[in-house]
N, C-alpha and C positions, 0 to 999 in steps of 0.2 A: 150884629145886625143894625139896621137903621129903623127909625120910627118917623113916619110922615103924618102930618095932620091932614085929614081929609074931611070933606063935607058932603053930606047927602044933598043932592040937588033939589029933591022934592021937599024934604022936611027941614033943610038947612041945619041939621044936626051935625056936630063935629064928632069925629072919631080919630083914634090913633091907629094907623096901619103899620104894623111891625113887619119888616121884610128880613127874612133870614136866608142867607146863602145855604143851600142844601149841602154844597161841598164843604163849607166851613163847619156846619153842624156835624157832619160825618168825621172830618179830620180832627175836630176837637172832642170827639167822642161824646157829644151832647144829644145824640138821637133819642136815647131813653128819657132824658130830662125834658126835651121838647115835647115828646109824645105824652109823657106823664102830665105836663102842665096843661096841654090841650084837653086831655081826658078829664082832669079835675075841674078846670075852669068851665068846661062845657056843662058840668053838673051844678054849678053854683050861680045863684042870683041873690046878691045881698048888697045893701047900700055901702058897706065899708070894705067891699072886695071888688077888685077890678072885674069888669064883665067882659066875657068873650062873646062876640056876636057871630063870627064867621071865620072859617079857615079855608084856604085854597092853596094849591101849589102849581108851579110851572116846572119846566125842566131844571131851572136854575134856583128858584126861590120858593120859600114857604111864605105865605101871606096870612097874617093874623090880625083881624079887626077887633079892636078893644075900645073900652071907654076912653074918651079924651079927658085927661085930668090936668087942667091948666095950672094948678098951683105949684107944681114941681115937687121935689123930694123933701121930706122932713129933714133929711140930712143937711140940706142947704140952709134951712132956717136955724137949725141947731148950731151950725158953724158960724153963722152971722151973729146970732144972739149970745152965744157962749153957753148960757144956761137959761132954762125956763123957770118961771115961778111955779109954785105948787098947783095953782088953779089951772094954768095952761097945760102943765104936765098931766094932771089928772083928766083933763078934757080928752086929750089924745089917748091916754091909757085906757080910759073907759070905752072909747070907741073900738079900740083893739080888742078889749075883753069881749065885747059883743060879737065882733067878727070871729074870734077864737071859739066862743061858745057855739056859734053856728057851725063852724068847721068840725068841732069835736062832737057835736050832736050827729053829724054825718060820718063819724069815725075817721075823719081826716085830720092829720097833724101837719102843721105848716113847716116847721123846722128851719126857717131862715129869716127870723125877725131881726131886723136892723134898720137904722134910719134910712138907708138907701132904698129899702124895699117898701117904704111907706110914702105914698104920694098924697098930696092935699088937693082936694077939688076946689072949685071956684068959691065955695062958701067956707073953706077951711076944714072940711071933714076929711077923715082918713080914707084911703083906699089901699088895701094890701095888694102888692103886685109880686111878680116873680114866684110862681108856684112850681118851679123845677124840682125842688126838694120835697114838696108836699107829698104825702102818701096816705092812702086809705089803709087802715090797720084794724085788726080784730083784737090783738093783744099787745105785743111788743115787736119792735123792729130793731135790727142791729146795724144798719148802714151808718157809717160815719160820714156826716155831711153837715154843712153850715159854715158860719164864719167863726174863726177861732175864739175870739173874745166873748162870743155869745153862747158857746157850747155848754151844755149841761154836763155835770160829772158823769152821768150815765152814758152819754155819747162818747166821751173821751175814754172811758174805761171799757167800752164796748160790752156793757152789761145788758144791753137791750133797753130801749126807751119807748115811751108812749107820749100822750098829750102833756104830761108833766114837763117835758122839755120845752114846750111852748111857754109855759108859765115861768120857767127859769129865765128864758130870754126876755120875757116881759119885765121881770125884775131888773135885769141888766139895763134894759132900755130906760126904765124909770130912773135908775141911779144916774145914768148918763145925762138924762134931761135935767136933773136937779143939780148935778155937779160939773158937767161939761166933759167928763171923762168916764170911761168904763171902769168898773171896780178892779178888773184884772188887766192892768196896764198893757195896751196893745203893742207897745214897743218891744221888739225882740222877735225871735223865731217862734213858730207855733208851739214847739215843745216847751219853751219857757212859759208861755201863756197858759198852756195846759197844766203845767206844774203849779202855777199860782191858783188856778181854779180848784185843783184837787187839794 
């Protein structure tokens, strides 16, 4: 999809308008992920989580109005800087912890933490985005999803996972911030990465 920056004429507030081709969503079998993301984001209001304001659809497109987050992806900052110092790393990690606590208190697990899914607002605070893999759970879930180098052993072994998988991926992210690489070298096919994790 595409993302357009829009502005409310009355309030002068900026928003991000995400346009998704309905045909592309269906062809790529993302219908469930898109619906899931909409349902979960509709129930959330937190300073460190992207906010969904409105959805609409036409014959061709889904329209999703979200917070405008001008700082870009944490991924870009990590690539430019190589590594973060401990103080900077802990600043971001602490904000993600607060976001995770909010989600977990609502029985929602995120399941896709990675630098590309963390945006920074104009003041440098985090916003978690991309809730396509997030899920409301009561106990455990068995779906295999996420980015290979951030997956917990429970997801890989299909033993059932819960909010602990979010804490695992947070540890991976902290390691990457401090060293510039993930602990389970991302080079190679998924099965090789899974083997290193296990």
